[in-house]
C-alpha positions as CSV (number, residue, x, y, z in Angstrom):
1,M,178.1,29.9,80.7
2,A,177.2,32.9,78.7
3,N,176.7,36.5,80.0
4,V,173.6,38.0,78.5
5,T,173.4,41.8,79.0
6,F,169.9,43.3,78.5
7,S,169.8,47.0,77.6
8,S,166.8,49.2,77.1
9,P,165.6,52.7,77.8
10,R,162.7,51.0,79.6
11,M,165.1,49.7,82.3
12,K,166.9,51.9,84.9
13,K,170.2,50.3,84.0
14,D,171.6,47.4,82.0
15,L,171.3,44.0,83.6
16,T,173.7,41.1,83.0
17,V,172.4,37.6,83.7
18,Y,174.0,34.2,83.2
19,A,172.7,31.6,80.8
20,V,173.9,28.0,81.1
21,A,175.6,26.9,77.9
22,G,173.9,24.0,76.3
23,D,170.5,24.9,77.8
24,T,167.8,24.9,75.2
25,R,165.8,27.8,76.7
26,T,165.1,30.7,74.4
27,L,166.2,34.3,75.1
28,L,162.6,35.1,75.9
29,A,162.6,32.4,78.6
30,V,165.9,33.8,80.1
31,A,164.4,37.3,80.1
32,K,161.1,36.1,81.7
33,A,163.1,34.2,84.4
34,N,164.9,37.4,85.2
35,N,162.0,39.8,85.0
36,I,163.3,41.6,82.0
37,P,160.5,43.7,80.4
38,L,160.7,42.3,76.8
39,D,157.6,42.7,74.6
40,F,156.1,39.5,73.5
41,E,152.7,38.1,72.4
42,C,152.5,34.8,70.6
43,E,155.7,33.2,71.9
44,N,155.6,31.3,68.7
45,G,157.7,33.3,66.2
46,E,154.7,34.5,64.2
47,C,153.8,38.0,65.5
48,G,157.3,39.6,65.6
49,S,156.6,41.5,68.8
50,C,159.7,40.2,70.5
51,Q,162.2,41.3,67.9
52,L,165.4,42.7,69.4
53,K,169.0,43.5,68.4
54,V,171.6,40.9,69.5
55,T,175.3,41.7,69.4
56,V,177.9,39.0,70.1
57,L,180.4,40.4,72.6
58,S,182.8,37.5,73.1
59,D,185.7,36.7,70.9
60,K,184.4,33.2,70.3
61,T,183.2,32.3,66.8
62,P,179.4,32.0,66.9
63,I,178.2,28.5,67.0
64,G,175.3,27.4,64.7
65,V,173.3,30.5,64.3
66,A,170.1,28.5,63.4
67,L,167.5,31.0,62.3
68,T,164.1,29.3,62.2
69,E,161.9,29.6,59.1
70,K,159.4,31.7,61.1
71,E,162.2,34.0,62.2
72,K,163.5,34.5,58.7
73,T,160.0,35.3,57.4
74,V,159.0,37.7,60.2
75,L,162.3,39.6,60.3
76,R,162.6,40.0,56.5
77,F,159.0,41.2,56.3
78,A,159.7,43.7,59.1
79,G,162.8,44.9,57.2
80,K,165.2,44.0,60.0
81,I,167.3,41.5,58.1
82,T,168.2,41.0,54.4
83,Q,168.4,37.9,52.3
84,Q,172.1,38.2,52.3
85,Q,172.2,38.2,56.1
86,I,170.1,35.0,56.1
87,E,172.5,33.4,53.6
88,D,175.5,34.5,55.7
89,A,173.9,33.0,58.8
90,E,173.3,29.7,57.1
91,T,176.6,29.3,55.3
92,K,179.1,31.3,57.4
93,D,177.6,31.2,60.9
94,L,177.5,35.0,60.8
95,P,174.7,36.1,63.1
96,P,172.3,38.7,61.8
97,P,171.8,41.8,64.1
98,W,168.1,41.2,64.7
99,R,166.5,38.1,66.2
100,L,163.2,37.0,67.8
101,A,163.6,36.4,71.5
102,C,161.1,33.5,71.4
103,Q,163.2,31.7,68.7
104,F,166.8,32.6,69.7
105,V,168.5,29.9,71.8
106,V,171.3,31.3,73.9
107,R,174.7,29.6,73.2
108,S,178.1,30.0,74.8
109,E,178.8,33.5,73.5
110,D,178.4,36.6,75.6
111,I,175.8,38.8,74.0
112,L,174.3,42.3,74.3
113,V,170.5,42.4,73.8
114,E,169.0,45.8,73.0
115,F,165.3,46.3,72.8
């Protein structure tokens, strides 16, 4: 299981929820299931409204970062990630700091999600 801590000025306090490791639900699906007030529109990775900062908290090495093509395009266009961060994600499994909630699949790492 992974602990996912959501933090935002829009929430009274941080909220930590559990995500089952190996589940293929997106971070947006986890947020919706727990009534977290994330912004989203298309749920398809094209609009960029669900961009958020993700920090890995656990000591585990991140497993297969897997940025989608839509995510790379939207986040680069928004100036949230660089080409170098994309290359590091693809070759070194180093997660970039910004992701799209509708594209990010929660793995086994504990993460902090700021929005």
